[in-house]
C-alpha positions in Angstrom: -6.3 12.1 -4.1 -4.2 13.2 -1.2 -0.4 13.8 -1.6 0.1 10.6 0.5 -2.1 8.6 -1.8 -0.4 10.0 -4.8 3.0 9.0 -3.5 1.7 5.5 -2.8 0.3 5.2 -6.3 3.6 6.4 -7.7 5.6 4.0 -5.7 3.3 1.1 -6.8 4.0 2.0 -10.4 7.7 2.7 -10.2 9.1 0.5 -7.4 8.9 -3.3 -7.9 9.7 -4.1 -4.3 7.0 -1.8 -3.1 4.6 -3.3 -5.6 5.5 -6.8 -4.3 5.0 -5.8 -0.7 1.6 -4.2 -1.6 0.5 -7.4 -3.4 1.5 -9.6 -0.4 -0.3 -7.2 2.0 -3.4 -7.5 -0.2 -3.3 -11.3 0.0 -3.2 -11.2 3.8 -6.1 -8.7 3.8 -8.2 -11.0 1.5 -7.5 -14.1 3.6 -8.3 -12.3 6.8 -11.6 -11.1 5.3 -12.4 -14.7 4.3 -11.7 -15.8 7.9 -13.8 -12.9 9.3 -16.8 -14.1 7.3 -16.8 -17.5 9.0 -19.1 -18.0 11.9 -16.4 -19.7 13.9 -12.8 -20.6 13.5 -11.0 -23.8 14.1 -7.9 -23.7 16.3 -5.7 -23.9 13.1 -7.7 -21.0 11.6 -7.3 -18.9 14.8 -3.5 -19.5 14.6 -3.5 -18.6 10.9 -5.5 -15.4 11.7 -2.9 -14.3 14.3 0.0 -15.1 11.9 -1.7 -13.2 9.0 -2.3 -10.2 11.2 1.4 -10.1 12.2 2.6 -10.6 8.6 0.2 -7.9 7.4 1.6 -5.4 9.9 5.2 -6.3 9.0 4.4 -5.8 5.4 2.8 -2.4 6.1 5.8 -1.3 8.1 8.1 -2.3 5.3 6.0 -0.3 2.8 6.0 2.7 5.1 9.7 2.5 5.5 10.2 2.5 1.7 7.9 5.5 1.5 9.9 7.4 4.1 13.2 6.6 2.4 11.7 7.9 -0.9 10.1 11.0 0.5 
């Protein structure tokens, strides 16, 4: 495990807010994977996909900010 991965694992264990962000990020990833397996998307699903991608990126940015403030 790299030092970066170790820090992330440690944060997930010790920081409730980081753990919450990680869980929310995981939910977005799972839903995007579901949408990606579809042969085609409805207009609503395309909008959802765009929204989920933005939210996923925002969550990742928030997690990285917490890592930087910790390290």
